[in-house]
C-alpha positions, 0 to 999 in steps of 0.5 A, a space after each residue: 395566486 392566493 384568494 386574497 391576491 385574487 380579491 384585491 386584483 379583482 377589486 383594483 381591476 373593477 375600479 380601474 375599469 370604471 375610472 378608465 370608462 368614466 375618463 374616456 367618456 368625459 374626454 370624447 364628450 368634452 372633445 365632441 362638445 368643443 369641436 361642435 362649438 368651432 363647427 358652429 362657429 365656422 357656419 357662422 363665419 361662412 353664412 354671410 358670405 354665402 348670403 352676400 354671394 346669393 344677393 350680389 349681381 354677377 357678370 363681367 361688370 360687377 363690382 366687388 364689395 368694399 372689404 378690408 383686402 378687396 379680392 375680386 372674385 372671378 365669377 363676379 361676386 362678392 370678394 373673399 374675407 381676407 384673415 390670415 390662417 390661423 386668425 380667429 375670423 377664420 381663413 377663407 379659400 375659394 375652389 372652383 369646379 375645375 380645381 383652381 383655388 383662391 385665397 382670401 388673403 390674395 396669397 398662396 392658397 394653404 387649405 388641401 383639396 380633395 375629391 369631396 371638395 371638388 365634387 361640392 364645387 361641380 355639384 353646387 350643393 353639400 357641405 362637410 367638416 374635417 380636421 387637418 394640420 396646416 403649416 403646423 396648426 391644427 385647424 377645422 375646416 368647413 367645405 360648403 358650396 357657393 351655388 351662385 358661382 358653382 365654386 366651393 368655399 373652405 373656411 378653417 378655424 385653429 383648434 388651438 384652444 380646444 387642443 389646450 383644453 383637451 391636453 389638460 383634461 387628458 392630464 387630469 384624467 390621467 392623474 385621477 385614473 393613476 390615483 384611483 388605481 392606487 386607491 383601488 389597490 389599497 381598498 382591494 386589499 382591505 376588502 379582501 382582508 376583512 372578507 377572508 378574515 371569517 374563512 381564516 378563523 373558519 380554517 383554524 377551527 377545521 384544523 383544530 377538529 381534524 387534529 384530534 379526531 379520537 376527541 369528537 368535536 364539531 364546528 360552530 354553526 355561527 356567522 355568515 349564511 355561507 359559512 353556516 352552511 359550510 360549517 353545517 356540510 363539514 359537520 355532516 362529513 365529520 358525522 359520517 366519518 366518525 360513523 365510519 370510524 365507529 363501524 370499523 372499530 366495532 367490526 374489528 372488535 366483533 371479529 376479534 371475538 368471533 375468531 377468538 372462540 374457533 381459534 381457541 378451539 382449534 388450538 386446543 384440538 391441534 394439541 390434542 391432535 399432536 398427542 393422538 398416538 395413544 387414542 384409539 383410531 376412532 376417537 383420532 378420526 373424529 378429532 381430525 374431522 372436528 379439526 377440519 370443521 372448525 378450519 372450515 368455519 374459521 375460513 368461512 368467518 374470515 372470508 365473511 369479515 373481509 366481504 364486510 370490509 368492503 363495505 356498501 360502496 358500489 364497485 367500479 366493475 359491474 356486469 349485466 348478470 342473470 339473477 335467476 340463474 344464479 338463484 337456481 345454481 344456488 338452490 341446486 347446492 343447497 338441495 345437495 346439502 339438505 336433500 330431504 327439503 323441498 324447494 319450490 322456485 318460481 322464477 322469471 328471467 331477471 338480468 341486474 346490473 351488479 358484481 357477480 360475486 357479491 350477488 352470488 355470495 348474497 343469494 347463497 346466504 339468503 338460501 342457506 339462512 332458510 335451509 338452516 332454519 327449515 325443519 327436516 322435512 320442510 319446504 322453502 319457497 323462492 319467488 323471483 318477480 320484477 327484480 324482487 327475490 323473495 325467500 320463504 321458509 317454514 321454520 320458527 321464523 323471526 321473533 319481534 325482539 329479533 326482527 330490528 337486528 337480523 341484518 346487523 353484524 355478528 347478530 344472533 338470536 338466542 336460538 341460534 347460539 347453539 348452531 354454527 355460523 358466525 351472524 354475518 350471513 344476512 349482514 353480507 345480503 343487506 351490504 350486497 343489496 345496498 351496494 348498488 341502490 337495493 335493499 333488503 327486508 325481513 319479516 315473519 309470515 302470518 302462518 309461520 316461517 320467515 320471509 326475506 325480500 331482497 332487491 339487487 338494484 337496477 334492472 335490465 331487459 333480458 333481451 338486451 344481454 345475449 347471455 339471457 334466456 333466449 326463449 324469453 319465458 320464465 325459468 323453472 316456474 313453479 319448478 320443484 327441485 328434488 334430490 
């Protein structure tokens, strides 16, 4: 069901509910009022008879009062009034304690008698009202106690006029409710059309904007407050989408630029290698090593680009991994590549929730970056405390101009352009850190050298992981790793 139909249906149902509620309230209120008037009239009819009964002499010799149709009372009291059933004065019947009925008309009693009537006749007190139909006439009956003779008096008045008024009222309310339903449907449709008109215009704007993403446009943040908020949210989404598209375009452009140089060099060396039969053996060996080195560089560059293309969004599959163990193994690999460099480690057992491959690659990049910039006989200090990995080298450090860009993709300082690499290592570090709510920062040490600080997101208690250090002590505290 469309939103317009839902609004129309909701408005119609609301009006119908109100109309039915008001109609039912008016009907039952009027009915109660009319029945109440009849009941008051029954009280007025029976009261003179009961009052006369209480004041009249009783006994075998007592005579009856003169009435239009004398009806001797078996108890010796006043005779019953004798209007017929359905008449305006009321129809009277007398019910004795043993269930004997006497009609005021002197004919056959017609009002029904039940256990409550007999109970009042026996007890000599109490009264109640009830509605019933007698010979096709809808009547209201009052049963009251005749304390003088220990009988019960039943008085009935017709409800014909009340039923006629209620029938007319029911017809009127039915017509009003029907008309209200039709009117509510029309009004609901108009309300739905008016309410959804701004949304329709808003949808048209969205379609126009999204149909040409290559031509950046934004929605007008005007109109009702709800639509302004929706436009602001959508514009923010468009901003994020545009930034993502730009980042992808920059990545593709930078990757293609960086791949062009090694591929050109590799092509040139392969062409020379194909004609290497005329070269000396020594030059052929150097050429072969050059081709392999360029292939390794190209492979590493492609792997870095693929890693960056994953983005910083957290992966679905994460594990509790031991960061201190990853750092230790990365240092061992770096030590084998640079045996003359001294690595000083101060690690405490640290378990984080992350992706092993992503963290392992980032840690390797941080340590390799420090190794690359360290002097041949330098040292690298690695500290792991409270989930924060700090790596410091004693190389030239960062310049003030380079610091804001060290984590950018393909950024290379002037001093690094003659060194191997693609400028993606630290970008991968930052992306891996931010994937699970971590961070990466770079600064220059006051006494020289670069400092990189990386936090890989949430940290857990090492004791909660079965693979953690069982002793609970720091791993390789102040340990010097040497070849």
